[in-house]
One Martini backbone bead per residue (centre of mass of N, CA, C, O) as a GRO file, in nm:
protein
  431
    1MET     BB    1   1.165  -0.322  10.767
    2GLY     BB    2   1.254  -0.489  11.012
    3LEU     BB    3   1.002  -0.533  11.196
    4LEU     BB    4   0.810  -0.648  10.979
    5LEU     BB    5   0.987  -0.886  10.900
    6VAL     BB    6   0.981  -1.020  11.175
    7MET     BB    7   0.677  -1.058  11.185
    8LEU     BB    8   0.657  -1.243  10.938
    9CYS     BB    9   0.855  -1.463  11.026
   10SER     BB   10   0.726  -1.532  11.301
   11GLY     BB   11   0.454  -1.619  11.180
   12MET     BB   12   0.571  -1.869  11.020
   13ALA     BB   13   0.699  -2.006  11.291
   14ALA     BB   14   0.453  -2.029  11.431
   15GLY     BB   15   0.187  -2.129  11.557
   16ALA     BB   16  -0.144  -2.129  11.504
   17ASP     BB   17  -0.222  -1.928  11.728
   18ASP     BB   18  -0.005  -1.715  11.676
   19GLU     BB   19  -0.079  -1.669  11.377
   20ALA     BB   20  -0.365  -1.568  11.422
   21LEU     BB   21  -0.280  -1.316  11.578
   22LEU     BB   22  -0.107  -1.193  11.350
   23ILE     BB   23  -0.321  -1.181  11.126
   24ASP     BB   24  -0.513  -0.984  11.319
   25ARG     BB   25  -0.323  -0.759  11.317
   26ILE     BB   26  -0.308  -0.424  11.357
   27ILE     BB   27  -0.107  -0.181  11.158
   28ALA     BB   28  -0.350   0.016  11.057
   29ILE     BB   29  -0.517   0.330  11.025
   30VAL     BB   30  -0.781   0.415  10.772
   31GLY     BB   31  -0.972   0.604  10.891
   32GLU     BB   32  -1.241   0.366  10.921
   33ASP     BB   33  -1.014   0.171  10.866
   34VAL     BB   34  -0.803  -0.125  10.819
   35VAL     BB   35  -0.477  -0.281  10.857
   36VAL     BB   36  -0.371  -0.606  10.825
   37LEU     BB   37  -0.131  -0.840  10.811
   38SER     BB   38  -0.273  -1.032  10.609
   39GLU     BB   39  -0.307  -0.823  10.386
   40LEU     BB   40  -0.009  -0.765  10.341
   41ARG     BB   41   0.074  -1.046  10.269
   42ASN     BB   42  -0.111  -1.088  10.025
   43GLU     BB   43  -0.020  -0.840   9.861
   44ALA     BB   44   0.283  -0.915   9.851
   45ASN     BB   45   0.247  -1.189   9.713
   46LYS     BB   46   0.108  -1.088   9.457
   47LEU     BB   47   0.331  -0.896   9.370
   48ALA     BB   48   0.559  -1.107   9.350
   49GLN     BB   49   0.419  -1.286   9.137
   50ARG     BB   50   0.400  -1.072   8.914
   51LEU     BB   51   0.705  -1.021   8.890
   52GLU     BB   52   0.777  -1.311   8.811
   53GLN     BB   53   0.592  -1.327   8.556
   54GLN     BB   54   0.751  -1.071   8.425
   55GLY     BB   55   1.068  -1.115   8.474
   56VAL     BB   56   1.198  -0.968   8.699
   57SER     BB   57   1.538  -0.820   8.682
   58PRO     BB   58   1.583  -0.783   8.965
   59MET     BB   59   1.450  -0.851   9.251
   60PRO     BB   60   1.308  -0.713   9.487
   61THR     BB   61   1.285  -0.648   9.792
   62THR     BB   62   1.088  -0.719  10.053
   63ALA     BB   63   1.063  -0.428  10.154
   64ALA     BB   64   0.967  -0.302   9.884
   65ILE     BB   65   0.714  -0.474   9.849
   66GLN     BB   66   0.578  -0.394  10.120
   67ARG     BB   67   0.557  -0.093  10.068
   68GLN     BB   68   0.379  -0.110   9.813
   69ALA     BB   69   0.153  -0.277   9.937
   70PHE     BB   70   0.073  -0.071  10.148
   71ASP     BB   71   0.011   0.165   9.961
   72SER     BB   72  -0.209   0.016   9.803
   73LEU     BB   73  -0.403  -0.035  10.038
   74VAL     BB   74  -0.448   0.256  10.124
   75LEU     BB   75  -0.555   0.370   9.851
   76THR     BB   76  -0.792   0.176   9.823
   77LYS     BB   77  -0.942   0.255  10.083
   78LEU     BB   78  -0.972   0.556  10.019
   79GLN     BB   79  -1.131   0.519   9.751
   80LEU     BB   80  -1.369   0.353   9.863
   81ALA     BB   81  -1.460   0.566  10.066
   82GLU     BB   82  -1.512   0.791   9.857
   83ALA     BB   83  -1.716   0.636   9.687
   84ALA     BB   84  -1.923   0.598   9.913
   85ARG     BB   85  -1.970   0.902   9.964
   86LEU     BB   86  -2.063   0.939   9.643
   87GLY     BB   87  -2.226   0.672   9.544
   88ILE     BB   88  -2.030   0.460   9.424
   89GLU     BB   89  -2.094   0.176   9.213
   90ALA     BB   90  -2.135  -0.185   9.143
   91ASP     BB   91  -2.312  -0.364   8.949
   92GLU     BB   92  -2.388  -0.686   8.878
   93ASP     BB   93  -2.376  -0.674   8.570
   94THR     BB   94  -2.088  -0.556   8.544
   95ILE     BB   95  -1.945  -0.781   8.694
   96ASN     BB   96  -2.033  -1.012   8.511
   97ARG     BB   97  -1.905  -0.895   8.251
   98ALA     BB   98  -1.615  -0.886   8.351
   99ILE     BB   99  -1.590  -1.190   8.402
  100GLN     BB  100  -1.660  -1.279   8.115
  101ALA     BB  101  -1.420  -1.134   7.982
  102ILE     BB  102  -1.197  -1.288   8.129
  103ALA     BB  103  -1.278  -1.566   8.034
  104ALA     BB  104  -1.261  -1.509   7.727
  105ASN     BB  105  -0.954  -1.422   7.728
  106ASN     BB  106  -0.906  -1.742   7.840
  107ALA     BB  107  -1.090  -1.950   7.698
  108MET     BB  108  -1.353  -1.940   7.895
  109SER     BB  109  -1.569  -2.008   8.119
  110VAL     BB  110  -1.693  -1.925   8.416
  111ALA     BB  111  -1.672  -2.208   8.536
  112GLN     BB  112  -1.373  -2.250   8.457
  113LEU     BB  113  -1.266  -2.010   8.612
  114ARG     BB  114  -1.355  -2.104   8.890
  115ASP     BB  115  -1.189  -2.367   8.887
  116ALA     BB  116  -0.910  -2.235   8.844
  117LEU     BB  117  -0.911  -2.066   9.103
  118GLN     BB  118  -0.954  -2.299   9.303
  119ALA     BB  119  -0.691  -2.453   9.218
  120GLU     BB  120  -0.525  -2.184   9.331
  121GLY     BB  121  -0.683  -2.097   9.609
  122MET     BB  122  -0.932  -1.917   9.506
  123ASP     BB  123  -1.196  -1.740   9.593
  124PHE     BB  124  -1.465  -1.642   9.407
  125ARG     BB  125  -1.590  -1.433   9.594
  126LYS     BB  126  -1.329  -1.270   9.628
  127PHE     BB  127  -1.291  -1.209   9.330
  128ARG     BB  128  -1.555  -1.050   9.301
  129GLU     BB  129  -1.482  -0.829   9.508
  130THR     BB  130  -1.236  -0.729   9.355
  131MET     BB  131  -1.389  -0.643   9.103
  132ARG     BB  132  -1.567  -0.438   9.239
  133ASP     BB  133  -1.341  -0.252   9.342
  134GLU     BB  134  -1.215  -0.188   9.064
  135ILE     BB  135  -1.466  -0.053   8.944
  136VAL     BB  136  -1.505   0.165   9.156
  137VAL     BB  137  -1.228   0.300   9.125
  138ARG     BB  138  -1.254   0.364   8.825
  139ARG     BB  139  -1.507   0.545   8.856
  140LEU     BB  140  -1.384   0.750   9.039
  141ARG     BB  141  -1.154   0.842   8.851
  142ASN     BB  142  -1.332   0.927   8.620
  143ARG     BB  143  -1.510   1.137   8.768
  144GLU     BB  144  -1.268   1.308   8.927
  145VAL     BB  145  -1.063   1.309   8.664
  146THR     BB  146  -1.075   1.212   8.361
  147ASP     BB  147  -1.352   1.361   8.274
  148ARG     BB  148  -1.204   1.658   8.336
  149VAL     BB  149  -1.029   1.638   8.098
  150GLU     BB  150  -0.875   1.872   7.873
  151VAL     BB  151  -0.819   1.922   7.513
  152THR     BB  152  -0.652   2.115   7.298
  153LYS     BB  153  -0.561   2.201   6.986
  154SER     BB  154  -0.279   2.315   7.061
  155GLU     BB  155  -0.180   2.058   7.204
  156VAL     BB  156  -0.194   1.875   6.958
  157ASP     BB  157  -0.015   2.041   6.769
  158SER     BB  158   0.236   2.035   6.952
  159TYR     BB  159   0.272   1.730   6.957
  160LEU     BB  160   0.298   1.681   6.650
  161GLU     BB  161   0.548   1.859   6.616
  162ARG     BB  162   0.732   1.696   6.808
  163SER     BB  163   0.678   1.399   6.665
  164SER     BB  164   0.812   1.449   6.371
  165GLY     BB  165   1.115   1.336   6.484
  166ALA     BB  166   1.103   0.999   6.477
  167SER     BB  167   1.240   0.861   6.224
  168GLY     BB  168   1.037   0.600   6.174
  169ARG     BB  169   0.925   0.540   6.440
  170THR     BB  170   0.690   0.307   6.616
  171GLY     BB  171   0.877   0.234   6.875
  172VAL     BB  172   0.940   0.236   7.238
  173HIS     BB  173   1.169   0.142   7.506
  174LEU     BB  174   1.116   0.232   7.844
  175LEU     BB  175   1.288   0.377   8.118
  176TYR     BB  176   1.209   0.474   8.473
  177ILE     BB  177   1.275   0.761   8.691
  178MET     BB  178   1.158   0.893   9.013
  179ILE     BB  179   1.203   1.200   9.199
  180GLU     BB  180   1.017   1.298   9.452
  181THR     BB  181   0.826   1.573   9.562
  182PRO     BB  182   0.664   1.737   9.777
  183GLU     BB  183   0.405   1.909   9.840
  184GLY     BB  184   0.534   2.215   9.885
  185ALA     BB  185   0.824   2.234   9.845
  186THR     BB  186   1.119   2.322   9.934
  187PRO     BB  187   1.415   2.425   9.816
  188ALA     BB  188   1.573   2.207   9.972
  189GLN     BB  189   1.411   1.962   9.873
  190ARG     BB  190   1.461   2.003   9.570
  191GLU     BB  191   1.770   1.994   9.582
  192ALA     BB  192   1.793   1.709   9.697
  193ALA     BB  193   1.649   1.571   9.458
  194ARG     BB  194   1.839   1.668   9.236
  195VAL     BB  195   2.097   1.541   9.343
  196GLU     BB  196   1.994   1.252   9.335
  197ALA     BB  197   1.938   1.247   9.028
  198VAL     BB  198   2.226   1.304   8.935
  199GLU     BB  199   2.348   1.051   9.067
  200VAL     BB  200   2.187   0.850   8.904
  201VAL     BB  201   2.291   0.926   8.623
  202GLU     BB  202   2.589   0.869   8.688
  203ARG     BB  203   2.553   0.566   8.753
  204VAL     BB  204   2.446   0.481   8.477
  205ARG     BB  205   2.685   0.603   8.303
  206ALA     BB  206   2.893   0.407   8.471
  207GLY     BB  207   2.711   0.106   8.446
  208GLU     BB  208   2.466   0.078   8.594
  209ASP     BB  209   2.166  -0.065   8.653
  210PHE     BB  210   1.868   0.074   8.597
  211ARG     BB  211   1.670  -0.127   8.731
  212ALA     BB  212   1.806  -0.147   9.008
  213ILE     BB  213   1.783   0.153   9.077
  214ALA     BB  214   1.476   0.180   9.055
  215GLN     BB  215   1.413  -0.014   9.291
  216GLN     BB  216   1.561   0.169   9.507
  217VAL     BB  217   1.454   0.497   9.425
  218SER     BB  218   1.188   0.498   9.291
  219ASP     BB  219   0.850   0.669   9.272
  220GLY     BB  220   0.736   0.503   9.065
  221GLN     BB  221   0.500   0.266   8.966
  222ASN     BB  222   0.753   0.088   8.813
  223ALA     BB  223   0.983   0.019   9.015
  224LEU     BB  224   0.968  -0.300   9.055
  225GLN     BB  225   1.013  -0.319   8.724
  226GLY     BB  226   1.259  -0.121   8.672
  227GLY     BB  227   1.096   0.113   8.515
  228ASP     BB  228   0.914  -0.040   8.311
  229LEU     BB  229   0.709   0.078   8.028
  230GLY     BB  230   0.759  -0.045   7.774
  231TRP     BB  231   0.591  -0.034   7.487
  232ILE     BB  232   0.574   0.263   7.274
  233GLY     BB  233   0.429   0.450   7.072
  234ALA     BB  234   0.526   0.716   6.886
  235ASP     BB  235   0.225   0.852   6.950
  236SER     BB  236   0.258   0.777   7.294
  237ILE     BB  237   0.451   0.967   7.403
  238PRO     BB  238   0.509   1.152   7.648
  239PRO     BB  239   0.538   1.487   7.628
  240LEU     BB  240   0.779   1.522   7.824
  241PHE     BB  241   0.969   1.305   7.650
  242GLN     BB  242   0.964   1.352   7.340
  243PRO     BB  243   1.210   1.551   7.283
  244TYR     BB  244   1.418   1.341   7.386
  245VAL     BB  245   1.356   1.075   7.232
  246ALA     BB  246   1.393   1.189   6.937
  247LYS     BB  247   1.730   1.215   7.014
  248MET     BB  248   1.774   0.927   7.099
  249ASP     BB  249   1.958   0.654   7.172
  250GLU     BB  250   2.032   0.358   7.237
  251ARG     BB  251   2.097   0.348   7.589
  252GLU     BB  252   2.014   0.624   7.655
  253THR     BB  253   2.037   0.893   7.898
  254GLN     BB  254   1.796   1.115   8.058
  255GLY     BB  255   1.876   1.379   8.285
  256PRO     BB  256   1.712   1.568   8.476
  257ILE     BB  257   1.356   1.623   8.470
  258ALA     BB  258   1.176   1.902   8.549
  259THR     BB  259   0.906   1.926   8.784
  260SER     BB  260   0.665   1.970   9.024
  261ARG     BB  261   0.705   1.656   9.122
  262GLY     BB  262   1.013   1.649   9.004
  263PHE     BB  263   1.249   1.395   8.884
  264HIS     BB  264   1.341   1.273   8.560
  265ILE     BB  265   1.433   0.944   8.417
  266ILE     BB  266   1.559   0.816   8.101
  267GLN     BB  267   1.562   0.511   7.894
  268LEU     BB  268   1.657   0.381   7.578
  269ALA     BB  269   1.637   0.053   7.506
  270GLU     BB  270   1.443   0.054   7.239
  271VAL     BB  271   1.370   0.020   6.876
  272ARG     BB  272   1.115   0.075   6.630
  273TYR     BB  273   1.044   0.001   6.285
  274GLY     BB  274   0.792   0.145   6.059
  275SER     BB  275   0.428   0.173   5.922
  276THR     BB  276   0.245   0.009   6.121
  277ASN     BB  277  -0.086   0.092   6.283
  278ILE     BB  278  -0.285  -0.100   6.482
  279VAL     BB  279  -0.636  -0.067   6.556
  280ARG     BB  280  -0.917  -0.094   6.766
  281GLN     BB  281  -1.243  -0.065   6.646
  282THR     BB  282  -1.571   0.090   6.713
  283ARG     BB  283  -1.917   0.040   6.629
  284ALA     BB  284  -2.181   0.250   6.758
  285ARG     BB  285  -2.492   0.285   6.943
  286HIS     BB  286  -2.723   0.527   7.100
  287ILE     BB  287  -2.912   0.620   7.400
  288LEU     BB  288  -3.020   0.935   7.542
  289ILE     BB  289  -3.095   1.038   7.886
  290ARG     BB  290  -3.175   1.344   8.041
  291PRO     BB  291  -3.184   1.479   8.324
  292ASN     BB  292  -3.434   1.690   8.490
  293GLU     BB  293  -3.695   1.859   8.623
  294VAL     BB  294  -3.881   1.611   8.517
  295ILE     BB  295  -3.639   1.403   8.493
  296SER     BB  296  -3.520   1.161   8.666
  297ASP     BB  297  -3.296   0.926   8.722
  298THR     BB  298  -3.504   0.698   8.743
  299ASP     BB  299  -3.662   0.765   8.488
  300ALA     BB  300  -3.431   0.735   8.287
  301ARG     BB  301  -3.366   0.441   8.345
  302GLU     BB  302  -3.652   0.324   8.290
  303ARG     BB  303  -3.679   0.416   7.996
  304LEU     BB  304  -3.432   0.252   7.895
  305ALA     BB  305  -3.533  -0.025   7.985
  306GLN     BB  306  -3.778  -0.020   7.798
  307LEU     BB  307  -3.625   0.017   7.533
  308ARG     BB  308  -3.459  -0.238   7.555
  309ASP     BB  309  -3.695  -0.438   7.557
  310ARG     BB  310  -3.796  -0.361   7.275
  311ILE     BB  311  -3.540  -0.440   7.123
  312ILE     BB  312  -3.524  -0.736   7.214
  313ASN     BB  313  -3.834  -0.772   7.090
  314GLY     BB  314  -3.779  -0.606   6.784
  315ASP     BB  315  -3.726  -0.326   6.785
  316ASP     BB  316  -3.596  -0.039   6.641
  317PHE     BB  317  -3.324   0.135   6.719
  318ASP     BB  318  -3.323   0.366   6.516
  319THR     BB  319  -3.611   0.470   6.575
  320LEU     BB  320  -3.578   0.517   6.884
  321ALA     BB  321  -3.344   0.717   6.864
  322ARG     BB  322  -3.490   0.938   6.695
  323SER     BB  323  -3.735   0.971   6.922
  324SER     BB  324  -3.554   0.960   7.222
  325SER     BB  325  -3.289   1.098   7.192
  326ASP     BB  326  -3.075   1.361   7.336
  327ASP     BB  327  -2.870   1.303   7.100
  328LYS     BB  328  -2.899   1.479   6.819
  329ALA     BB  329  -2.647   1.411   6.647
  330SER     BB  330  -2.719   1.087   6.653
  331ALA     BB  331  -3.028   1.057   6.616
  332ILE     BB  332  -3.035   1.120   6.300
  333LYS     BB  333  -2.853   0.826   6.290
  334GLY     BB  334  -2.970   0.618   6.506
  335GLY     BB  335  -2.713   0.660   6.717
  336ASP     BB  336  -2.466   0.683   6.547
  337LEU     BB  337  -2.098   0.708   6.620
  338GLY     BB  338  -1.922   0.543   6.471
  339TRP     BB  339  -1.589   0.529   6.461
  340SER     BB  340  -1.380   0.421   6.738
  341THR     BB  341  -1.110   0.506   6.932
  342PRO     BB  342  -0.932   0.465   7.187
  343GLY     BB  343  -1.027   0.770   7.374
  344ASN     BB  344  -1.279   0.917   7.239
  345LEU     BB  345  -1.437   0.826   7.481
  346VAL     BB  346  -1.564   0.798   7.762
  347PRO     BB  347  -1.473   0.566   7.991
  348ILE     BB  348  -1.752   0.451   8.076
  349PHE     BB  349  -1.849   0.397   7.791
  350GLU     BB  350  -1.616   0.208   7.706
  351GLU     BB  351  -1.654   0.000   7.925
  352GLN     BB  352  -1.934  -0.094   7.827
  353MET     BB  353  -1.872  -0.147   7.526
  354ASP     BB  354  -1.631  -0.361   7.569
  355LEU     BB  355  -1.842  -0.585   7.698
  356LEU     BB  356  -1.961  -0.623   7.419
  357GLY     BB  357  -2.118  -0.772   7.176
  358ILE     BB  358  -2.239  -0.822   6.887
  359ASP     BB  359  -2.559  -0.661   6.910
  360GLU     BB  360  -2.542  -0.581   7.192
  361VAL     BB  361  -2.727  -0.462   7.478
  362SER     BB  362  -2.717  -0.260   7.723
  363GLN     BB  363  -2.745  -0.145   8.012
  364PRO     BB  364  -2.808   0.101   8.196
  365PHE     BB  365  -2.600   0.402   8.207
  366LYS     BB  366  -2.372   0.646   8.356
  367THR     BB  367  -2.285   0.976   8.280
  368GLN     BB  368  -2.232   1.316   8.254
  369PHE     BB  369  -2.473   1.319   8.023
  370GLY     BB  370  -2.622   1.052   8.132
  371TRP     BB  371  -2.831   0.808   8.005
  372HIS     BB  372  -2.754   0.476   7.868
  373ILE     BB  373  -2.756   0.292   7.563
  374VAL     BB  374  -2.565   0.026   7.394
  375GLN     BB  375  -2.455  -0.077   7.059
  376VAL     BB  376  -2.276  -0.313   6.887
  377LEU     BB  377  -2.189  -0.349   6.540
  378GLU     BB  378  -1.863  -0.321   6.518
  379ARG     BB  379  -1.532  -0.457   6.444
  380ARG     BB  380  -1.180  -0.343   6.395
  381ASP     BB  381  -0.878  -0.355   6.224
  382TYR     BB  382  -0.678  -0.055   6.192
  383ASP     BB  383  -0.499   0.147   5.970
  384ALA     BB  384  -0.340   0.405   6.093
  385THR     BB  385  -0.348   0.731   5.980
  386ASP     BB  386  -0.399   1.057   5.935
  387GLU     BB  387  -0.705   1.052   6.050
  388THR     BB  388  -0.584   0.934   6.348
  389ARG     BB  389  -0.353   1.109   6.462
  390ARG     BB  390  -0.509   1.315   6.633
  391ASP     BB  391  -0.645   1.112   6.818
  392GLN     BB  392  -0.384   0.999   6.937
  393ALA     BB  393  -0.272   1.264   7.041
  394ARG     BB  394  -0.508   1.329   7.228
  395LYS     BB  395  -0.476   1.077   7.406
  396VAL     BB  396  -0.193   1.130   7.509
  397VAL     BB  397  -0.247   1.403   7.639
  398ARG     BB  398  -0.480   1.307   7.818
  399ASP     BB  399  -0.328   1.084   7.973
  400GLU     BB  400  -0.111   1.269   8.094
  401LYS     BB  401  -0.303   1.460   8.242
  402ALA     BB  402  -0.445   1.234   8.403
  403LYS     BB  403  -0.198   1.130   8.552
  404GLU     BB  404  -0.133   1.390   8.702
  405ALA     BB  405  -0.414   1.424   8.833
  406LEU     BB  406  -0.413   1.154   8.987
  407GLN     BB  407  -0.169   1.202   9.167
  408SER     BB  408  -0.291   1.450   9.307
  409TYR     BB  409  -0.546   1.313   9.414
  410LEU     BB  410  -0.408   1.090   9.585
  411ARG     BB  411  -0.242   1.280   9.757
  412ARG     BB  412  -0.484   1.429   9.878
  413LEU     BB  413  -0.622   1.191  10.009
  414ARG     BB  414  -0.381   1.125  10.194
  415ASP     BB  415  -0.337   1.402  10.334
  416GLU     BB  416  -0.652   1.404  10.448
  417ALA     BB  417  -0.597   1.154  10.602
  418TYR     BB  418  -0.626   0.913  10.853
  419ILE     BB  419  -0.305   0.781  10.968
  420GLU     BB  420  -0.223   0.488  11.173
  421LEU     BB  421   0.037   0.334  11.320
  422ARG     BB  422   0.070  -0.010  11.480
  423ILE     BB  423   0.387   0.047  11.523
  424GLU     BB  424   0.694   0.119  11.645
  425ASN     BB  425   0.820   0.179  11.356
  426LEU     BB  426   0.759   0.455  11.145
  427ASN     BB  427   0.992   0.364  10.910
  428VAL     BB  428   0.895   0.080  10.781
  429LEU     BB  429   0.695   0.263  10.619
  430ASN     BB  430   0.562   0.426  10.334
  431THR     BB  431   0.345   0.704  10.432
   0.00000   0.00000   0.00000
């Protein structure tokens, strides 16, 4: 990172005119977009602030923060470009609801949130654009990756069988290091990665700090946080790690665990014991209109908009769902979907549902099943027991498969993209 660090330092020391030139300097071309130095500065500063707020210790080096900030910028630009190509957008109503949810979570009105952001030097319009980008990227990932993941009954059964040895544990605190191998790695590349992973395990077992090593060498997404995965419910441990964690003691390290992506190392930092597992459940009902040869996308959306207006003006949701919804299984129950635990429904549907207050009716939105409107009837904190265990196991397996699929998808996006560094030393950034 030597050259880039010099560029950043010289920019801070230069006069206003020189700094303006540095801020506008293009440091990379990403497809049809560019990365400029000011973007990298801002992203690196935000990342450093988040790490400080999280209490990460030791703090990663400036070079490590800049590398991850650059990678994050590149991936965001590639995903936004792909979303634009596919026609994926974030409508104004969804953005407004997301901002309202953030304000509510901080016990503020939207006006108070705007004032708080401005007091911290953040432009509210820029904040809104950031929210738009985050929603678009999430929708792209849901459409191209998450919604396509399927979980079989045998996978759930296998996971439950493996997790039965948790010995009363309700939660584990894991630390994680990944030594990644490139897609299509040669035997020599895999052996080099394996040797590096073995050396890492030996360093940890010899007494070196796991978090510090993770910051130095890990290719995992939580590398700058010292590989800290936080607390994970006993029924939410990734399937890859479950058989190891079930037999591990606190402070024990296991690895390297080989997969097609590389070599994984885990440390069991802490364990929780108990019997209560509280989850937030939502009971909702919906109306579905499926586009077909006769009903276009526009027609479906307009029909739902009209149904929503009728409901807002006093018509009975139950009656309209029975007569209009294309989801016959729920239509006979007035559109009632029953109680759902996070992960039971497709992500786009949950995203819209989670933004609603009790009795509120959403605007029309689209999933792979068609166009919906949804109304939240109730929410509750529920003591999950045997009847929810399979749902939780299915979610864990699905999340793990989706995580693997997302990494492959992002790697493919990057491998297929045109990326050109506009700096002298091509090794200063992890491209």
